[in-house]
C-alpha positions in Angstrom: -9.1 -11.5 -0.9 -11.9 -9.0 -2.1 -10.5 -5.5 -1.1 -6.9 -5.6 -0.1 -4.4 -2.9 1.1 -1.0 -3.0 -0.3 1.2 -0.8 2.4 5.0 -0.3 2.8 8.1 2.0 2.7 8.1 4.3 -0.6 9.9 2.2 -3.9 8.9 -1.1 -2.2 7.1 -2.1 -4.9 3.8 -1.7 -4.2 2.5 -0.6 -7.3 3.9 -3.3 -8.9 2.3 -5.9 -6.5 -0.8 -4.0 -7.0 -0.2 -5.0 -11.0 0.2 -8.3 -10.6 -2.3 -8.8 -7.9 -5.0 -7.2 -10.3 -4.0 -10.1 -13.3 -3.9 -12.9 -10.8 -7.8 -12.3 -9.2 -9.5 -10.1 -11.9 -9.6 -7.2 -9.4 -9.6 -3.6 -10.2 -6.2 -1.9 -9.1 -6.5 1.8 -7.5 -2.9 3.2 -7.5 -3.4 5.8 -4.5 -0.3 8.1 -5.8 -2.3 8.8 -8.7 -5.6 10.2 -7.2 -3.8 11.8 -4.4 -0.8 14.2 -5.7 -2.6 17.2 -7.4 -0.5 18.8 -10.5 3.0 20.2 -9.2 3.1 17.3 -6.5 0.4 19.2 -4.2 -0.8 16.8 -1.4 -4.7 16.3 -1.4 -6.1 18.4 1.9 -6.8 15.8 4.9 -10.6 16.3 4.8 -11.0 15.7 1.0 -8.7 12.8 0.8 -10.6 10.9 3.2 -13.9 11.8 1.2 -12.3 10.5 -1.4 -11.1 7.2 0.0 -14.9 6.8 1.3 -15.9 6.2 -2.1 -13.0 4.0 -3.4 -13.7 2.1 -0.9 -17.6 2.0 -1.8 -17.4 -1.4 -3.9 -17.4 -5.0 -3.3 -14.0 -6.0 -5.2 -10.6 -3.8 -5.2 -7.0 -3.6 -4.3 -5.6 0.0 -2.9 -1.8 0.6 -3.4 -0.3 3.1 -1.9 1.2 4.5 1.3 1.5 8.0 1.7 3.1 8.2 4.5 2.8 11.6 6.9 0.6 13.3 4.1 -1.7 9.8 4.2 -5.2 9.1 6.0 -5.5 5.4 6.3 -8.6 4.5 8.4 -11.4 4.3 5.6 -9.3 2.0 3.4 -8.1 -0.1 6.4 -12.0 -0.1 7.5 -13.3 -1.3 4.7 -10.2 -4.2 4.0 -10.3 -7.5 4.4 -6.8 -8.7 3.5 -3.3 -6.1 3.9 -0.4 -6.7 2.3 2.6 -5.3 4.5 5.7 -5.0 1.9 8.1 -4.3 5.3 11.3 -4.4 3.0 14.9 -2.7 4.5 15.8 0.6 3.9 18.9 -0.3 1.7 16.5 -2.3 -0.6 13.7 0.5 -0.7 16.8 3.3 -1.3 18.6 1.6 -4.5 15.1 0.8 -6.0 13.7 4.2 -5.3 17.2 5.8 -6.6 17.2 3.4 -9.6 13.5 4.9 -10.5 13.6 8.2 -10.7 14.4 11.8 -9.0 12.9 12.1 -5.7 11.7 15.4 -3.5 13.6 15.5 0.3 10.1 14.8 1.6 10.6 11.2 0.0 14.0 11.0 1.2 12.9 11.5 4.8 9.9 9.7 4.8 12.1 6.8 3.3 14.9 7.2 5.7 12.8 7.4 9.1 10.2 4.9 8.1 11.1 2.0 10.6 11.4 4.6 13.4 8.3 7.1 12.5 5.5 5.9 10.0 5.7 2.3 10.8 4.9 2.3 14.6 1.7 4.6 13.4 0.4 2.6 10.7 0.5 -0.7 12.9 -1.4 1.5 15.1 -3.7 2.2 12.7 -4.2 -1.4 11.3 -4.7 -2.4 14.8 -7.6 0.2 15.7 -9.2 0.0 12.1 -8.5 -3.6 10.5 -8.7 -6.0 13.3 -10.1 -8.0 11.4 -8.2 -8.3 8.6 -5.9 -10.6 7.2 -2.2 -9.6 8.0 0.6 -10.7 6.0 3.5 -8.9 6.0 6.7 -9.7 4.0 10.3 -8.6 5.0 12.3 -9.6 1.5 10.9 -10.1 -1.9 11.2 -13.8 -1.3 8.8 -14.2 0.8 6.3 -12.0 -1.4 7.7 -14.1 -4.3 6.7 -16.9 -2.8 3.1 -15.8 -1.5 2.0 -14.2 -5.2 3.5 -18.1 -6.6 0.9 -19.6 -4.2 -2.0 -17.2 -5.1 -0.9 -17.4 -9.0 -1.6 -21.3 -9.0 -4.7 -21.7 -6.3 -7.8 -22.5 -7.5 -10.4 -20.0 -8.1 -12.4 -19.5 -5.1 -16.5 -21.1 -5.3 
């Protein structure tokens, strides 16, 4: 794992996972939400977002967390990734987490609610098209993810 992309429904824990993996692996963490959203929660234009990601994906090592739903352009980071971690958690779990953390805009809730039927199929197709050789790990619940992280934390460092 040198170039890791973390994807999933809003409030699934992508940023928390990225921070934990950064601690375990020593890889730099790039939180895409902080780069993508401009002042006033204005989306970065697609062409500009593609260019930004090409620069972000150029280094040899990184963890990029973020799934920006209908605003996203995944291609640059998927093409560069060797590992993709997909947090495919349920709507009730993510909705509960979202309610606990902060108020969200209506477009966030539309994305959250329709993720399984609209965003997920697009995401899966993008992974198939742009990252066919990446190791894809799909987690359906936090217990599966916790097991994966625990194994990483106890694994000997690569040579």
